[in-house]
C-alpha positions in Angstrom: 28.1 41.0 -50.1 31.5 40.3 -48.5 29.7 38.6 -45.5 27.8 36.3 -48.0 31.1 35.4 -49.8 32.7 34.6 -46.4 29.8 32.4 -45.3 30.0 30.5 -48.6 33.7 30.0 -48.3 33.4 28.6 -44.8 31.0 25.9 -45.8 32.2 22.3 -46.3 31.7 21.3 -49.9 30.5 17.7 -49.7 30.1 15.5 -52.8 27.9 12.4 -52.4 28.5 9.7 -55.0 25.9 7.0 -55.4 26.2 4.0 -57.7 23.2 1.8 -57.1 19.8 1.4 -55.3 21.4 -0.3 -52.2 24.0 2.5 -51.5 21.4 5.2 -52.0 19.2 3.8 -49.2 22.2 4.4 -46.9 23.3 7.7 -48.3 19.9 9.4 -48.7 19.2 10.1 -45.0 22.6 11.8 -44.8 22.0 13.7 -48.0 18.7 15.1 -46.6 20.5 16.2 -43.4 23.2 17.9 -45.4 20.7 19.6 -47.6 18.8 20.9 -44.5 21.9 22.6 -43.2 23.0 25.0 -46.0 24.9 27.2 -43.5 27.4 24.3 -42.8 27.4 22.3 -46.1 27.4 22.8 -49.8 26.0 19.6 -51.4 26.9 18.2 -54.8 25.8 14.8 -56.2 27.3 12.4 -58.7 25.2 9.5 -60.0 26.9 6.7 -61.8 26.9 2.9 -62.1 23.8 0.7 -62.4 21.6 3.7 -61.5 21.6 4.6 -65.2 20.8 1.2 -66.7 17.3 0.4 -67.8 17.7 -3.3 -67.0 18.3 -2.4 -63.4 15.3 -0.1 -63.1 16.9 3.4 -64.0 17.0 4.0 -60.3 18.4 7.5 -60.7 14.8 8.5 -60.9 14.2 8.0 -57.2 17.0 10.5 -56.5 15.2 13.1 -58.7 11.9 12.2 -57.0 13.5 13.0 -53.6 14.1 16.5 -55.0 17.8 16.3 -55.2 19.7 18.3 -57.9 22.2 15.9 -59.5 25.4 17.7 -60.7 26.7 14.9 -62.9 25.4 11.7 -64.5 28.2 9.4 -65.5 27.6 6.3 -67.6 30.4 4.1 -66.3 29.1 0.5 -66.8 30.5 -1.6 -69.6 27.8 -4.3 -70.3 28.7 -7.9 -70.2 28.1 -8.9 -66.6 31.4 -10.8 -66.4 34.8 -10.2 -64.8 36.2 -8.4 -67.8 33.3 -6.0 -67.9 33.8 -5.2 -64.2 37.4 -4.3 -64.9 36.6 -2.2 -67.9 33.8 -0.4 -65.9 36.4 0.6 -63.2 38.7 2.0 -65.8 35.9 3.9 -67.6 34.8 5.5 -64.3 38.4 6.5 -63.5 38.6 8.3 -66.9 35.3 10.1 -66.5 35.6 11.1 -62.9 38.6 13.3 -63.4 36.8 16.2 -65.1 33.8 16.0 -62.8 35.8 16.2 -59.6 37.9 19.0 -61.0 34.7 21.0 -61.8 33.0 20.3 -58.4 36.2 20.8 -56.3 34.7 19.2 -53.2 36.4 19.3 -49.8 35.0 15.9 -49.0 33.6 13.0 -51.0 31.1 10.7 -49.3 31.0 7.1 -50.5 29.5 3.9 -49.3 30.2 0.2 -49.2 32.2 -2.3 -51.3 31.1 -2.1 -54.9 33.7 -1.9 -57.7 32.2 1.4 -58.8 33.1 2.8 -55.4 36.7 1.7 -55.7 36.9 3.9 -58.8 35.6 6.9 -56.8 38.0 6.3 -53.9 41.0 5.9 -56.2 40.2 9.1 -58.1 39.6 11.2 -55.0 42.7 10.0 -53.2 44.9 10.8 -56.2 43.2 14.2 -56.5 43.8 15.0 -52.8 40.1 15.0 -51.9 39.2 13.9 -48.5 37.2 10.6 -48.4 34.5 9.7 -45.9 33.7 6.0 -46.2 30.5 4.5 -44.8 30.4 0.9 -43.5 34.0 0.0 -43.6 35.5 -2.6 -41.3 32.8 -5.2 -42.0 33.4 -8.8 -43.2 31.3 -10.6 -45.7 33.5 -13.4 -47.1 33.7 -12.6 -50.8 35.7 -10.3 -53.2 33.6 -7.5 -51.6 35.9 -7.8 -48.5 39.0 -7.0 -50.6 37.3 -4.0 -52.3 35.9 -2.7 -49.0 39.3 -2.9 -47.2 41.1 -1.4 -50.2 38.7 1.6 -50.0 39.4 1.8 -46.2 43.1 2.2 -46.9 42.3 5.1 -49.3 39.7 6.8 -47.1 40.6 9.5 -44.6 37.5 9.2 -42.4 35.4 6.2 -41.5 31.8 5.8 -40.3 31.1 2.2 -39.1 27.9 0.4 -37.9 29.1 -2.0 -35.3 31.7 -2.1 -32.5 33.3 -5.1 -34.2 33.7 -3.2 -37.5 35.2 -0.4 -35.5 37.8 -2.7 -33.9 38.6 -4.1 -37.4 39.4 -0.6 -38.6 41.6 0.1 -35.6 43.3 -3.3 -36.2 43.9 -2.2 -39.8 45.9 0.7 -38.4 43.4 3.4 -39.3 43.6 6.6 -37.2 41.3 6.0 -34.4 40.4 9.7 -34.1 39.0 9.5 -37.6 36.6 6.7 -36.9 33.0 7.2 -35.9 30.8 4.4 -34.5 27.4 5.7 -35.6 25.3 2.8 -36.7 23.7 2.3 -40.1 22.0 5.4 -41.5 19.1 3.4 -43.0 18.2 2.3 -39.5 17.1 5.9 -38.7 14.2 5.2 -41.0 13.8 1.5 -40.4 13.1 1.7 -36.7 10.1 4.0 -37.3 8.8 2.1 -40.4 6.6 -0.2 -38.4 4.3 2.6 -37.4 3.3 3.5 -41.0 0.5 2.3 -43.2 1.7 -0.6 -45.3 -1.2 -2.6 -46.8 -1.4 -0.6 -50.0 2.3 -1.1 -50.6 1.9 -4.9 -50.2 -1.0 -4.9 -52.6 0.8 -2.8 -55.2 3.7 -5.3 -55.5 1.9 -8.6 -54.7 -1.7 -8.2 -55.5 -4.9 -7.1 -53.8 -5.4 -10.4 -51.9 -2.0 -10.4 -50.2 -1.9 -10.6 -46.5 1.0 -9.7 -44.1 3.2 -12.6 -43.0 2.1 -14.6 -46.0 4.7 -14.1 -48.7 8.4 -14.5 -49.3 11.0 -12.0 -50.5 13.9 -13.5 -52.6 17.0 -11.6 -53.4 20.2 -13.4 -54.5 23.3 -11.9 -56.0 26.2 -13.6 -57.8 29.4 -14.4 -55.9 32.1 -13.1 -58.2 34.8 -15.4 -56.9 32.8 -18.5 -57.9 30.2 -17.5 -60.5 29.4 -21.1 -61.6 28.6 -22.3 -58.1 26.6 -19.2 -57.2 24.4 -19.6 -60.3 23.8 -23.3 -59.4 22.7 -22.2 -55.8 20.4 -19.6 -57.4 18.8 -22.3 -59.5 18.3 -24.6 -56.5 16.7 -21.6 -54.6 14.3 -21.1 -57.5 13.4 -24.8 -57.5 12.9 -24.8 -53.7 10.7 -21.7 -53.9 8.6 -23.3 -56.7 8.1 -26.5 -54.7 7.4 -24.6 -51.4 4.5 -23.0 -53.1 4.2 -19.7 -51.4 3.8 -16.3 -53.1 7.2 -14.8 -53.7 8.5 -11.4 -54.6 11.8 -11.9 -56.3 14.2 -9.0 -57.2 16.7 -9.3 -60.1 20.3 -9.6 -59.0 22.8 -6.8 -59.1 25.2 -6.1 -62.0 28.2 -8.2 -60.8 29.7 -10.9 -62.9 27.3 -13.8 -63.1 24.1 -11.8 -63.0 23.4 -12.4 -66.7 23.5 -16.2 -66.1 21.1 -15.8 -63.1 18.6 -13.8 -65.2 18.8 -16.5 -67.9 18.1 -19.2 -65.2 15.0 -17.3 -64.2 13.7 -17.2 -67.7 14.5 -20.8 -68.5 12.5 -21.8 -65.4 9.6 -19.5 -66.3 9.8 -17.5 -63.1 8.5 -14.3 -64.8 5.4 -16.2 -66.0 4.8 -18.3 -62.9 1.8 -17.0 -60.9 3.5 -17.7 -57.7 6.2 -15.2 -58.4 6.4 -11.4 -59.0 9.8 -10.5 -60.5 10.9 -6.9 -60.3 14.0 -4.9 -61.2 13.7 -2.3 -58.5 11.6 -1.2 -55.5 11.8 2.2 -53.8 13.4 1.8 -50.4 10.4 3.1 -48.5 8.3 0.4 -50.1 11.0 -2.3 -49.8 11.4 -1.9 -46.1 7.6 -2.3 -45.6 7.7 -5.4 -47.7 10.6 -6.9 -45.7 8.9 -5.9 -42.4 5.8 -7.8 -43.1 7.2 -10.8 -45.0 6.8 -14.3 -43.7 10.4 -15.0 -44.7 13.3 -13.6 -46.7 15.7 -15.8 -48.7 18.9 -15.2 -50.6 22.3 -13.7 -49.9 21.7 -10.0 -49.9 23.1 -8.0 -47.0 19.6 -6.7 -46.4 18.8 -10.1 -45.0 21.4 -9.9 -42.3 21.1 -6.2 -41.7 17.7 -4.5 -42.4 15.5 -7.6 -41.9 16.8 -7.9 -38.3 15.3 -4.5 -37.4 11.9 -6.0 -38.0 12.5 -9.5 -36.6 11.7 -11.0 -40.1 12.9 -14.6 -40.5 15.8 -15.0 -43.0 17.3 -18.0 -44.8 20.8 -16.9 -45.8 22.1 -18.9 -48.8 25.7 -19.6 -49.5 28.9 -17.8 -48.5 28.3 -14.2 -49.6 27.5 -12.9 -46.1 30.0 -15.1 -44.2 31.5 -13.1 -41.4 28.6 -10.6 -41.1 27.2 -10.0 -37.7 23.7 -11.4 -37.6 20.8 -11.6 -35.2 18.9 -14.8 -34.2 16.5 -14.2 -37.1 19.0 -15.5 -39.6 19.3 -19.2 -40.5 22.4 -19.9 -42.5 22.5 -22.5 -45.3 26.2 -22.2 -46.2 26.4 -25.3 -48.4 23.2 -25.1 -50.4 23.9 -28.2 -52.5 20.4 -29.7 -52.5 16.9 -28.3 -53.0 15.5 -30.2 -50.1 17.9 -28.5 -47.7 16.6 -25.1 -48.7 13.0 -26.3 -48.5 13.6 -27.6 -45.0 15.1 -24.2 -44.1 12.1 -22.4 -45.5 9.8 -24.7 -43.4 11.7 -23.8 -40.3 11.7 -20.1 -40.9 8.4 -19.3 -42.7 6.0 -17.2 -40.6 8.3 -17.0 -37.6 8.8 -13.6 -35.9 12.0 -12.8 -33.9 12.9 -10.1 -31.4 14.1 -7.0 -33.2 17.9 -6.8 -33.6 19.7 -3.5 -33.1 23.2 -4.8 -34.0 23.5 -2.3 -36.9 22.0 0.8 -35.3 19.8 2.5 -32.8 18.1 5.1 -35.1 20.5 8.0 -34.3 23.2 7.5 -36.9 22.5 10.6 -39.1 22.9 13.2 -36.3 26.2 11.6 -35.2 27.5 11.6 -38.8 26.5 15.2 -39.3 28.3 16.2 -36.1 31.3 14.2 -37.2 31.4 15.9 -40.6 31.2 19.3 -38.9 34.3 18.4 -36.9 36.4 17.9 -40.1 38.9 20.7 -40.6 39.2 21.3 -44.4 42.3 23.4 -43.8 44.1 20.7 -42.0 46.9 18.9 -43.9 45.5 16.1 -46.0 48.3 13.5 -45.6 46.7 10.3 -44.2 48.3 8.9 -41.0 48.2 5.3 -39.9 48.3 4.1 -36.3 50.5 1.1 -36.2 50.6 -1.3 -33.2 50.0 -1.2 -30.3 46.3 -1.4 -31.1 44.1 0.8 -29.0 41.4 -1.0 -26.8 39.0 1.9 -26.9 38.5 5.0 -28.9 36.7 6.9 -26.2 39.8 7.9 -24.2 41.1 10.9 -26.0 38.6 11.9 -28.8 35.5 12.7 -26.9 35.1 15.8 -29.0 34.3 13.6 -32.0 33.1 10.3 -30.6 30.5 9.8 -28.0 30.7 8.8 -24.4 29.2 5.4 -23.7 26.2 6.1 -21.5 23.1 4.5 -19.9 19.5 5.6 -19.4 18.9 4.9 -15.7 15.5 4.7 -14.0 14.8 4.7 -10.3 11.2 3.7 -9.4 10.7 4.9 -5.9 7.5 4.9 -3.8 6.9 8.6 -4.1 9.1 9.7 -7.1 10.1 8.4 -10.5 13.5 9.5 -11.7 15.1 9.1 -15.1 18.7 10.1 -15.7 21.4 9.9 -18.4 24.6 8.4 -16.7 27.9 8.3 -18.5 30.6 5.6 -18.2 32.4 7.6 -15.5 29.3 7.5 -13.2 28.4 11.1 -13.8 24.8 12.0 -14.0 24.6 14.1 -17.2 21.0 15.1 -16.9 18.0 14.0 -14.7 14.3 14.3 -14.6 12.2 13.7 -11.5 8.4 13.1 -11.5 5.8 12.3 -8.9 5.0 8.6 -9.0 1.3 8.3 -10.2 -1.0 6.0 -8.3 -2.3 3.9 -11.1 -0.5 1.5 -13.4 -1.6 3.2 -16.6 -0.6 6.7 -15.5 2.8 5.4 -14.2 3.7 3.7 -17.5 2.7 6.8 -19.5 4.8 9.1 -17.3 7.7 6.6 -17.4 7.8 6.3 -21.2 7.5 10.0 -21.7 10.3 10.6 -19.3 12.5 8.1 -21.0 11.9 9.6 -24.5 12.6 13.1 -23.0 15.9 12.2 -21.5 17.0 10.0 -24.4 16.4 12.8 -26.8 19.0 14.9 -24.9 21.8 12.3 -25.5 23.1 13.7 -28.8 23.3 17.2 -27.3 25.5 15.9 -24.5 27.6 13.7 -27.0 26.4 10.5 -25.3 25.7 7.1 -26.9 23.0 5.3 -25.0 23.8 1.5 -24.8 20.6 0.5 -23.0 18.2 1.1 -20.2 18.6 0.1 -16.6 15.8 0.1 -14.0 16.0 0.0 -10.2 12.9 -0.8 -8.3 11.8 -2.0 -4.9 10.4 -5.5 -4.3 11.2 -8.9 -5.9 12.3 -8.8 -9.5 12.8 -11.6 -12.1 15.9 -10.0 -13.7 16.0 -12.7 -16.4 12.6 -12.0 -17.8 12.4 -8.3 -16.8 9.3 -8.7 -14.6 8.5 -7.1 -11.3 7.1 -10.1 -9.4 6.1 -8.4 -6.2 6.7 -4.7 -5.4 6.8 -2.9 -2.2 3.6 -1.7 -0.5 4.3 1.9 -1.3 4.0 1.2 -5.1 0.4 0.2 -5.8 -0.7 -2.0 -8.7 2.9 -3.0 -9.5 2.9 -6.8 -9.4 3.7 -9.2 -12.3 4.6 -6.1 -14.4 6.7 -6.4 -17.6 8.6 -3.2 -18.0 11.2 -4.4 -20.5 8.8 -4.8 -23.5 7.2 -1.3 -23.5 10.4 0.5 -22.9 12.4 -1.5 -25.4 9.6 -1.1 -28.1 9.6 2.7 -27.5 13.3 3.3 -27.4 14.6 0.4 -29.5 17.2 -0.3 -26.8 18.0 -3.4 -24.6 16.5 -3.1 -21.1 17.7 -4.6 -17.8 15.9 -4.4 -14.5 16.7 -5.4 -10.9 15.8 -4.9 -7.3 17.1 -1.6 -5.8 19.2 -3.4 -3.2 21.0 -5.4 -6.0 21.4 -2.2 -8.0 23.1 -0.5 -5.0 25.6 -3.3 -4.9 26.3 -3.0 -8.6 26.8 0.7 -8.2 29.4 0.1 -5.5 31.0 -2.6 -7.6 31.5 -0.2 -10.6 31.8 3.2 -9.0 32.2 2.9 -5.3 34.1 1.1 -2.5 33.4 -2.3 -4.2 35.6 -1.7 -7.2 38.1 -4.5 -7.5 36.6 -6.4 -4.5 35.4 -9.9 -5.4 33.3 -10.6 -2.3 31.3 -7.8 -0.5 27.9 -7.0 0.9 26.0 -3.7 0.5 23.5 -2.9 3.2 20.9 -0.2 2.6 19.5 1.6 5.6 16.5 3.7 4.7 12.8 3.4 4.9 13.4 -0.3 4.9 16.5 -2.4 5.2 17.8 -4.0 2.0 21.0 -4.9 0.2 22.9 -6.9 -2.3 25.6 -9.6 -2.3 28.5 -9.8 -4.7 30.3 -13.2 -4.6 33.2 -14.0 -6.8 32.5 -10.8 -8.7 28.9 -11.7 -9.6 25.7 -10.5 -8.1 23.7 -13.3 -6.3 20.0 -13.4 -7.2 19.0 -16.8 -5.8 16.7 -19.5 -7.3 13.6 -17.4 -6.9 15.2 -13.9 -7.0 14.9 -13.6 -3.3 18.6 -13.5 -2.3 20.0 -10.6 -0.2 16.7 -9.8 1.6 18.9 -8.8 4.4 16.2 -6.8 6.2 14.3 -10.0 6.9 17.1 -11.8 8.7 15.5 -12.7 12.1 17.7 -11.5 15.1 15.1 -11.8 17.9 12.3 -14.4 17.9 10.3 -12.3 20.3 11.0 -9.0 18.6 8.5 -6.6 17.1 6.3 -7.5 14.2 7.7 -6.8 10.7 5.9 -5.7 7.6 6.6 -9.1 6.1 4.4 -10.8 8.8 7.3 -12.3 10.7 8.7 -11.1 14.1 12.1 -9.8 15.0 13.5 -9.0 11.6 16.3 -6.5 11.3 13.9 -4.2 9.5 11.5 -4.3 12.4 14.3 -2.9 14.6 16.6 -0.8 12.4 14.6 0.6 9.4 13.6 4.2 9.1 10.0 3.2 9.6 10.8 1.3 12.8 12.7 4.3 14.2 9.9 6.6 13.2 7.5 4.4 15.1 9.7 4.5 18.2 10.0 8.3 18.0 6.3 8.7 17.8 5.9 6.5 20.9 8.5 8.6 22.8 6.7 11.8 21.9 3.3 10.2 22.4 2.2 11.4 18.9 1.1 9.9 15.6 2.3 13.0 13.6 3.8 11.9 10.3 6.3 14.7 10.3 8.2 13.0 13.2 10.9 10.9 11.5 13.9 8.6 12.3 16.2 11.6 11.9 14.5 13.3 14.9 15.2 10.2 17.0 18.9 10.2 16.0 19.2 14.0 16.7 17.6 13.5 20.2 20.1 10.7 20.9 23.0 12.9 19.9 21.6 15.6 22.3 21.7 13.2 25.2 18.1 11.9 25.4 18.6 8.5 27.2 15.4 6.9 25.8 16.4 7.8 22.3 19.9 6.5 22.9 18.5 3.2 24.1 16.2 2.8 21.1 19.1 3.6 18.7 21.5 1.2 20.5 18.9 -1.5 20.2 18.5 -0.8 16.5 22.3 -0.8 16.0 22.6 -4.1 17.9 20.0 -5.7 15.7 21.7 -4.6 12.5 25.1 -5.6 13.9 24.0 -9.1 14.9 22.3 -9.5 11.5 25.5 -8.5 9.7 27.5 -11.0 11.9 25.1 -13.7 10.5 25.9 -12.5 7.0 29.6 -12.7 7.7 29.3 -16.3 9.0 27.2 -17.3 5.9 29.2 -15.8 2.9 32.4 -14.5 4.5 32.8 -11.2 2.5 35.9 -9.0 2.8 33.9 -5.8 2.9 30.6 -4.5 4.2 29.3 -1.2 2.8 26.7 0.7 4.7 24.6 3.1 2.6 21.4 5.2 3.0 20.4 8.0 5.3 21.0 6.0 8.5 24.4 4.5 7.6 26.5 7.0 9.7 24.2 6.3 12.7 24.9 2.6 12.6 28.6 2.4 11.6 30.0 2.3 15.1 27.4 -0.2 16.4 28.0 -2.6 13.5 31.8 -2.5 14.1 31.2 -3.1 17.8 29.0 -6.1 17.4 31.2 -7.7 14.8 34.0 -7.4 17.4 31.7 -9.0 20.1 29.9 -11.7 18.2 31.8 -12.6 15.0 34.2 -15.6 14.8 37.8 -14.5 14.9 38.4 -15.5 11.3 35.9 -12.9 10.0 36.5 -10.0 12.4 39.0 -8.5 10.0 36.2 -7.6 7.6 36.3 -3.9 6.6 33.2 -1.8 7.3 32.7 1.5 5.5 30.0 4.0 4.6 29.2 4.5 0.9 30.3 7.6 -0.8 27.7 7.3 -3.6 24.9 9.9 -3.5 22.7 8.2 -6.1 23.2 4.4 -5.7 19.9 3.5 -7.3 20.5 5.4 -10.5 24.2 4.5 -10.7 23.3 0.8 -10.1 20.7 0.9 -12.9 23.3 2.4 -15.1 25.9 -0.2 -14.0 23.7 -3.0 -15.4 23.8 -1.4 -18.8 27.4 -0.4 -18.9 28.5 -3.9 -17.7 26.0 -6.3 -19.3 25.9 -4.6 -22.7 29.7 -5.2 -23.1 29.3 -8.9 -22.4 27.5 -9.6 -25.8 27.5 -8.4 -29.4 25.2 -5.4 -29.6 
């Protein structure tokens, strides 16, 4: 009995307060996770606001249908749908919340967003010394919602945000950076798997049996409380534009803000509810709503769903007016800021209707809820409650000193070799957190299957290791179109691997951005980020292995060339009469200095074709004094040295990095031939051996860790 009482006492009492259909879609995934962990949490639920109003669909029922036990229903809305009613509703909620919070005695109250109802919750909890965890703070939308959202931020003790820009806004607002979690939007955990589910019966339920995917519009427009008259006018123009556009439209009633009564009146005056083109509804369950958005030809209005959830499906959006000004949006959103004419909206609909865009992951990667639960478990309910602010200087990054709460930025790195396929999780320090190695199958279909399964397996480990995967990087042999993510021509050791698009299947499976490049270029990127190339603007990386490859960094950027054939260093010709190369030419560096070339020479010396004789046997024989082996190795070193001299005369780098299994055997020869053949002005170049043990994986990770920070993601 004492043990049971002790367990109950140690649990974190979490109160989730939900005010409307929109915030419940974000809170529900977290509520399910809390409910599924009774050893860590004790869940209580408060339902208030428009959930309890018949005109807005009595949406509290969906909470009950999800099998949650509601502890308190609070009728807090004063009807009137104007500014005065909003103020009275805030006051009524403050009066009623006191008794409920005293009875529930939560350690933590979980609230979402920027509604006036939520301001009442935050104010009550703060004054009653209850910790507040606020979801989706730091965002900017351009209306009174901004003021309410930021006011809640100042009252809240802990923050969960969806984007890195929102995170930086919170830090700039002097919030304690150790109390901020960049998790992504919880609803994305469900959105990113919604496309795999049956949907036709949902479309038919809401739009009729003859409805087809990508052949209808969803309209959702809310009032702008700072300019009600203008927002109602824009709503009327939108209704006129939709009527003239003539496509089937599912229109949802606006929220309960000031101005909604006038909008509903406009719908009735224009006969929208009786028009066969339209289906007007008060509420749609979130599971159904996301399927409707996913398969719509277009969405129009000013709901945040258009700039957030619709992007996850690539659904085209026409965003009307100023209500979402400042929100981060994907390329699927066309803004009509000044919607002062019906024809302007019709033109926007013509541009967007039926278009599909790449899925946008700005607001999440599908792993928000596990991060939030982990974050909540780190909250010490016995710690003093007094909120602290972090005044300037503003911190550039939150990852320096709170790794126990926030995650380490990481990359999923793939190395496609001739015999093995390797997938690793690499963190921002260049450490390989976990790695899987597989034999490379012979056929294309088997190889893709193994690759995707390996990616899913390693990615699933990220939360366990407290890592946030920013993207996927792929290193492979051959010629690669890094812009389009296509392997144009692979090496001979990888069969059936030409004109292959790897970006699409991996991105569709993991919902992450994907970058791909040649293994030589990846080795150079690895040196630039983690090796001897750090801080060096101009250097060359030369790989000595089965073949000879490399990468060139000039003015801090990797050189790809006009046809992605730059830095094919192994095919620099150093002797017109030299041995035949695998490329079909004669006298290439690779024909003299590669592992395959040295293996061939070793077999000739031993008069054998045995495959277990390798370049390393030749090097060992030379070290033991075998004169024939020494002559072969000297010739190979000279070829590589002369080739590098040509590189020095062409691009004039300040550093040459030798990597691969043969690097140490060639270092002295390269330095010698630079001294003999190079112009005096380039002889000062530094030559060194790489200290990286996994250049291919680290280079693949470098693409992600570097390129993902160059754009909004």
